[in-house]
C-alpha positions in Angstrom: -4.0 -19.4 8.8 -2.4 -18.0 5.6 1.3 -18.5 4.9 3.7 -15.6 5.3 3.9 -15.3 1.5 0.1 -15.1 1.2 -0.1 -12.5 3.9 2.7 -10.4 2.3 0.9 -10.7 -1.1 -2.3 -9.4 0.6 -0.5 -6.4 2.0 1.0 -5.6 -1.4 -2.5 -5.6 -2.9 -4.0 -3.6 0.0 -1.4 -0.8 -0.2 -0.5 -0.4 -3.8 2.5 1.6 -5.0 2.2 4.1 -7.8 4.9 2.3 -9.7 6.6 -1.1 -9.3 9.7 -2.5 -10.9 10.3 -6.3 -10.6 13.5 -8.3 -10.7 12.5 -11.9 -10.3 10.7 -12.1 -6.9 12.3 -8.8 -5.9 10.3 -5.7 -6.3 11.0 -2.0 -5.9 7.9 0.1 -5.1 7.6 3.8 -5.6 4.9 6.1 -4.1 6.4 9.6 -4.1 7.9 9.0 -0.6 4.5 8.5 1.1 5.1 5.7 3.7 7.9 3.2 3.8 5.8 0.3 2.5 5.0 2.0 -0.7 8.6 3.1 -1.2 10.9 0.2 -0.6 12.5 -2.9 -2.1 11.4 -6.3 -0.8 11.6 -10.0 -1.7 8.4 -11.9 -2.1 9.9 -15.5 -2.2 12.7 -16.7 0.1 13.9 -19.0 -2.6 15.0 -16.0 -4.8 18.0 -15.2 -2.7 20.2 -13.5 -5.3 21.8 -16.5 -6.9 25.2 -15.0 -6.0 24.3 -11.6 -7.3 22.3 -10.1 -4.4 24.7 -7.2 -4.0 24.4 -6.3 -7.7 20.6 -6.6 -7.7 20.4 -4.4 -4.5 22.6 -1.8 -6.1 20.7 -1.7 -9.3 17.3 -1.4 -7.7 18.6 1.2 -5.2 19.7 3.3 -8.2 16.1 3.6 -9.3 15.4 5.5 -6.1 18.2 7.9 -6.8 16.7 8.5 -10.2 13.4 9.5 -8.6 15.2 11.5 -5.8 13.9 9.1 -3.1 15.8 7.5 -0.3 16.3 3.8 -0.9 14.8 1.5 1.8 14.7 -2.3 1.9 11.9 -4.1 3.8 13.4 -7.2 5.6 10.8 -9.9 6.3 11.0 -13.7 6.8 11.0 -13.9 3.0 14.4 -12.2 2.8 17.0 -14.8 2.2 20.3 -15.1 4.1 22.5 -14.0 1.1 20.3 -11.0 0.5 20.4 -10.0 4.2 24.2 -10.4 4.2 24.4 -8.1 1.1 22.5 -5.4 3.0 24.7 -5.7 6.0 27.9 -5.7 4.0 26.7 -2.6 2.0 26.1 -0.8 5.3 22.3 -0.5 5.1 21.2 0.6 8.6 18.3 -1.0 10.4 15.3 1.1 11.4 11.5 1.1 11.9 10.9 -2.3 13.6 7.3 -3.5 13.3 5.1 -6.5 13.7 2.5 -8.3 11.6 -0.5 -9.4 13.7 -3.3 -11.7 12.5 -6.5 -13.3 13.7 -9.2 -15.6 12.3 -12.5 -13.9 11.8 -15.2 -15.5 13.9 -18.3 -13.9 15.4 -19.0 -10.3 14.5 -21.0 -7.6 16.1 -22.2 -5.6 13.1 -21.3 -2.0 12.1 -21.4 0.6 14.9 -24.2 3.1 14.4 -21.8 6.1 14.7 -19.3 4.6 12.2 -19.6 6.2 8.8 -18.8 3.6 6.1 -17.8 4.9 2.6 -15.8 4.0 -0.4 -12.1 4.7 0.1 -12.1 7.3 -2.6 -14.9 9.3 -0.9 -13.7 12.9 -0.5 -14.8 13.1 3.1 -12.9 9.9 3.9 -9.7 11.1 2.1 -10.0 14.4 4.0 -10.4 12.6 7.4 -7.5 10.3 6.7 -5.3 13.2 5.6 -6.1 15.2 8.7 -5.5 12.3 11.1 -2.4 11.0 9.4 -0.9 14.5 8.9 -0.9 14.3 5.1 -0.8 17.8 3.6 -0.2 19.2 0.2 1.6 16.7 -2.1 1.2 13.9 0.4 -2.6 14.2 0.5 -2.5 14.1 -3.3 -0.3 11.0 -3.3 -2.5 9.3 -0.8 -5.5 9.8 -3.1 -3.6 8.4 -6.0 -2.6 5.3 -4.0 -6.2 4.8 -3.1 -7.2 5.1 -6.7 -4.8 2.2 -7.5 -6.7 -0.2 -5.3 -8.2 -3.1 -7.2 -9.5 -5.2 -4.3 -12.8 -4.7 -2.3 -12.1 -1.9 0.2 -13.9 0.4 2.6 -13.2 3.5 4.6 -14.6 3.8 8.2 -14.7 7.0 10.2 -16.2 8.3 13.4 -16.9 12.0 13.5 -17.5 14.5 16.3 -20.8 16.4 16.3 -19.2 19.3 14.5 -17.9 17.1 11.7 -14.4 16.7 12.9 -12.9 13.3 12.2 -12.1 11.6 15.5 -10.9 8.1 14.3 -10.6 6.4 10.9 -9.2 3.4 9.1 -8.9 1.8 5.7 -9.9 -1.8 5.3 -9.2 -4.0 2.3 -10.2 -7.6 1.5 -7.4 -9.2 -0.4 -7.7 -12.8 -1.4 -9.6 -13.8 1.8 -7.3 -11.7 4.1 -8.7 -8.5 5.6 -5.9 -5.9 5.8 -6.2 -2.9 8.2 -4.3 0.2 7.3 -4.0 3.8 8.6 -5.7 3.1 11.8 -5.6 6.4 13.6 -7.4 8.4 16.3 -7.1 12.1 17.1 -4.9 12.7 20.2 -7.8 14.3 22.1 -10.1 11.3 21.4 -7.8 8.5 22.5 -8.6 6.0 25.2 -12.3 6.4 24.5 -12.7 3.0 22.7 -13.1 4.5 19.3 -10.4 2.3 17.8 -12.1 -0.8 19.2 -15.4 0.2 17.7 -13.9 1.0 14.3 -12.0 -2.3 14.2 -15.1 -4.3 15.3 -17.1 -2.6 12.5 -14.4 -3.3 10.0 -14.2 -7.0 10.9 -18.0 -7.2 10.4 -17.6 -5.7 7.0 -14.8 -8.1 6.2 -16.9 -11.2 7.2 -19.7 -10.0 4.9 -17.2 -9.7 2.1 -15.6 -13.1 2.3 -12.5 -12.6 4.5 -11.7 -15.4 6.9 -8.8 -13.8 8.7 -7.6 -10.3 9.4 -4.1 -8.8 9.4 -2.4 -5.6 10.4 1.0 -4.0 10.9 2.0 -2.1 14.0 5.2 -0.4 15.2 6.9 -2.7 17.6 7.2 0.0 20.2 3.6 1.1 20.0 2.5 -0.6 23.2 -1.0 0.9 23.4 -1.9 -0.3 19.8 -0.4 -3.7 20.4 -2.4 -4.1 23.6 -5.6 -3.0 21.8 -5.0 -5.6 19.0 -4.2 -8.4 21.5 -7.4 -7.6 23.4 -9.4 -8.0 20.2 -7.9 -11.5 19.4 -5.0 -10.6 17.2 -1.8 -12.5 17.9 1.9 -12.0 16.8 2.7 -13.5 13.4 6.1 -12.3 12.4 8.4 -9.2 12.7 9.8 -7.0 9.9 12.0 -4.0 9.7 13.6 -1.6 7.2 17.2 -1.1 6.1 18.2 2.3 4.9 21.2 3.0 2.7 23.2 5.6 4.5 25.0 7.1 1.6 22.7 8.3 -1.2 22.7 10.6 -4.1 19.1 11.5 -3.4 18.3 14.9 -1.9 
């Protein structure tokens, strides 16, 4: 199984930001406010723990979000050092959005489901399906397309449609350095509990195996019991938790 650092690096490749500012192993990512992961500060190496200046580094990077009129968030993972975490607490950054990383080795696959439409992620029908299922409208839909255009790893979009062309379920799958990353796994409310998510995931795992991935990883909200149960039933297991810290006082509006 990959290390936490390798898994985190795969997620960074799989969900690129529109802009990234680095400070050692700290990075601040910007994506016009679309999703926390594309708009947060995080540390990519636990050994880069501020060297006594964690508070100053945090303040300097947070100011970049003010400049862009975005709310500053910090993504806390096992790679966040103690001094950095203490600086967040002392500065009053509040915890929110608890989530889990789940992973599994890729073994036997079942092939691609006959009703699953496989396209390039920048395919207009896939972008429209994802935007509809994720609730992306207007500027968010445009930002999503721009994020997809930044992908530089093998990736695929998978969607199952109703007979009238309505998207019922969809996901984005990226092969990043041998790790298959699942993103934006979503099913229309009226189509849930029909096994569509399982069929999409199984098809995506088959695509990953054909494209050189040896393991798969995904992120899921810690309180999303239905999704967690689905992933456990497919062979995923808990790997590590993460959460976000939000600066309560901000100049952004």
